[in-house]
C-alpha positions as CSV (number, residue, x, y, z in Angstrom):
1,M,4.8,11.2,9.7
2,I,8.8,11.4,9.5
3,H,10.8,10.3,12.5
4,G,14.0,10.7,13.6
5,L,15.3,8.4,16.9
6,L,11.7,7.0,18.2
7,F,13.0,7.6,21.9
8,R,15.7,10.0,23.5
9,I,18.4,8.0,24.5
10,A,18.5,7.7,28.2
11,A,20.3,5.9,31.0
12,L,21.1,5.6,34.5
13,T,24.7,6.1,34.0
14,F,27.0,8.5,31.8
15,G,28.9,4.9,30.7
16,D,25.6,3.3,29.6
17,Y,24.7,6.8,28.2
18,K,27.9,6.3,25.8
19,R,27.5,3.2,25.3
20,R,24.4,3.4,23.8
21,V,24.9,6.2,21.6
22,Q,28.2,4.1,20.5
23,N,25.6,1.4,19.1
24,Y,24.2,3.5,16.7
25,K,25.1,3.6,13.0
26,Y,25.6,7.0,12.7
27,H,28.0,7.5,15.8
28,T,31.1,9.9,15.6
29,E,34.0,10.9,17.8
30,A,35.1,13.7,15.9
31,D,34.5,16.1,12.7
32,F,30.8,16.7,14.2
33,L,30.0,19.8,12.1
34,T,31.6,18.0,9.0
35,T,29.7,15.0,9.8
36,Y,26.3,16.8,10.4
37,N,26.3,18.8,7.6
38,E,27.4,15.5,5.1
39,H,24.1,14.4,6.9
40,M,22.1,17.5,6.4
41,A,23.5,17.5,2.6
42,A,22.4,13.9,1.8
43,M,19.0,14.8,3.3
44,D,18.4,17.0,0.9
45,I,19.8,14.9,-2.2
46,V,17.2,12.2,-0.9
47,A,14.8,14.9,-1.0
48,E,15.9,16.1,-5.0
49,S,15.4,12.4,-5.7
50,A,12.3,12.3,-4.6
51,K,10.8,15.3,-6.2
52,I,12.0,13.5,-9.4
53,Y,10.2,10.5,-8.5
54,I,7.0,12.3,-8.1
55,I,7.4,14.5,-11.3
56,E,7.7,10.7,-13.1
57,N,5.0,9.1,-11.1
58,W,2.5,10.8,-9.6
59,E,-0.2,10.6,-12.4
60,K,-0.3,6.8,-12.0
61,V,-2.0,7.4,-8.9
62,K,-5.9,7.5,-8.9
63,D,-6.8,7.7,-5.4
64,W,-5.2,10.1,-3.2
65,S,-7.5,10.0,-0.3
66,G,-5.0,7.6,1.7
67,L,-2.5,10.3,2.0
68,D,-2.9,12.2,5.2
69,I,-0.3,15.2,5.4
70,K,0.3,18.9,6.9
71,I,1.5,20.7,4.2
72,Y,3.9,23.6,4.6
73,D,4.4,26.0,1.8
74,N,5.5,29.4,1.0
75,T,2.7,31.0,3.1
76,K,4.0,29.4,6.4
77,K,0.7,28.3,7.1
78,I,-0.3,24.8,7.5
79,T,-2.8,22.9,5.6
80,E,-3.8,19.3,6.7
81,Y,-5.0,16.6,4.3
82,Y,-6.5,13.9,6.6
83,N,-9.3,11.3,5.4
84,Y,-11.0,10.7,8.6
85,K,-12.4,7.1,9.2
86,P,-14.0,5.9,12.5
87,T,-12.5,3.6,15.1
88,M,-14.1,0.7,15.4
89,Q,-13.3,0.3,18.7
90,R,-16.1,-0.7,21.3
91,T,-15.9,-1.7,25.0
92,K,-18.1,-2.2,27.6
93,S,-16.1,0.6,29.6
94,K,-18.0,3.6,29.6
95,V,-14.7,5.5,30.2
96,I,-12.9,4.0,27.6
97,Q,-15.9,3.9,25.0
98,D,-16.0,7.9,26.0
99,M,-12.2,8.2,25.1
100,W,-12.7,6.7,21.7
101,D,-15.8,8.9,21.0
102,D,-14.0,11.5,21.8
103,F,-11.1,10.4,19.7
104,D,-13.5,10.4,16.9
105,A,-15.1,13.3,17.1
106,E,-11.9,15.4,17.0
107,N,-10.6,13.4,14.0
108,A,-13.9,13.9,11.9
109,K,-13.1,17.6,12.8
110,K,-10.5,17.2,10.4
111,H,-12.0,15.6,7.8
112,N,-10.6,16.8,4.4
113,P,-9.2,14.2,2.4
114,I,-7.1,14.8,-1.1
115,V,-9.8,14.7,-3.7
116,S,-7.6,16.1,-6.4
117,F,-3.9,16.2,-6.8
118,E,-2.5,18.1,-9.9
119,N,-0.4,20.7,-11.3
120,V,2.8,18.9,-10.0
121,F,5.9,21.5,-10.7
122,L,9.4,21.1,-10.6
123,D,11.3,24.2,-11.3
124,H,14.6,23.1,-12.1
125,T,16.4,26.0,-12.2
126,D,16.2,26.1,-8.3
127,G,14.6,23.2,-7.3
128,D,11.2,25.1,-6.2
129,F,8.4,22.0,-6.1
130,S,4.9,23.0,-5.9
131,I,1.6,21.4,-6.3
132,K,-2.1,21.6,-6.1
133,I,-4.1,19.8,-4.0
134,N,-8.0,20.1,-3.9
135,G,-8.1,23.6,-6.3
136,N,-5.1,24.9,-3.6
137,D,-1.9,25.8,-4.9
138,H,0.7,24.8,-2.7
139,F,3.9,26.9,-4.0
140,W,7.5,25.7,-2.5
141,I,6.8,22.8,-0.3
142,S,8.9,21.5,2.4
143,N,11.1,18.4,1.8
144,D,9.4,16.5,4.7
145,N,6.1,17.2,2.4
146,I,7.9,15.5,-0.6
147,I,9.5,12.8,1.1
148,L,5.6,11.7,2.5
149,I,4.2,12.3,-1.1
150,A,7.2,10.3,-2.9
151,D,6.6,7.5,-0.3
152,Y,2.6,7.5,-0.8
153,I,3.2,7.1,-4.4
154,E,6.1,4.1,-4.4
155,K,3.5,2.1,-1.7
156,I,0.6,2.8,-4.0
157,N,2.3,2.0,-7.1
158,N,4.0,-1.4,-5.1
159,L,0.4,-1.9,-4.1
160,F,-1.1,-2.0,-7.7
161,I,2.1,-3.9,-9.3
162,Y,1.2,-6.7,-6.6
163,K,-2.3,-6.7,-7.6
164,V,-1.9,-7.1,-11.4
C-alpha cells in the first residue's frame, strides 16, 4: 500500500497548525504550482526507474504469492490479487473472537494469490507497462502498481541475498 501522510495535520490553533506544516521537509511558502508540479514529475521519474528495475529483476523472483496488490489497468477495472492467511487470533471473549472470525471470513473470500507472473513488457516508445498475472493480461498498469511490484521484487531479492 502506498501512503502519503499517515494522518491529516490537525491542531487546536492556527499557529500550531502552521508550525506543524512548517516542520515538514516539503513545506514551501511560495511557488506552490511549480513546487507541486516538480514533485509530481519526480514521482513519475521514480515510477519510470521502477519499470527499469522490474524489467531487469522480475525473473529472479520465484514466489509471487506474497504480493498482495490491486491492479489498475487500461480496463478501468480493479483486479485484486491477495493471498489469504488465517489469523491466529484466539481470545476468551466471544465478541472479540466473533470479530476475528468475521475478519477471516471476509479475507478468505478475497483469496486469489499470484501463481504466475509473466510477460512483463515495457513499451519504451511511450512508457506503457504491461504484465500477465495468473493468465490475465494487464495492459498499461498504474504507477502505484509499478512501485508496489518493484518494492516486492526489491524486498524478495534482498531476502535472497541475506539467505545466501
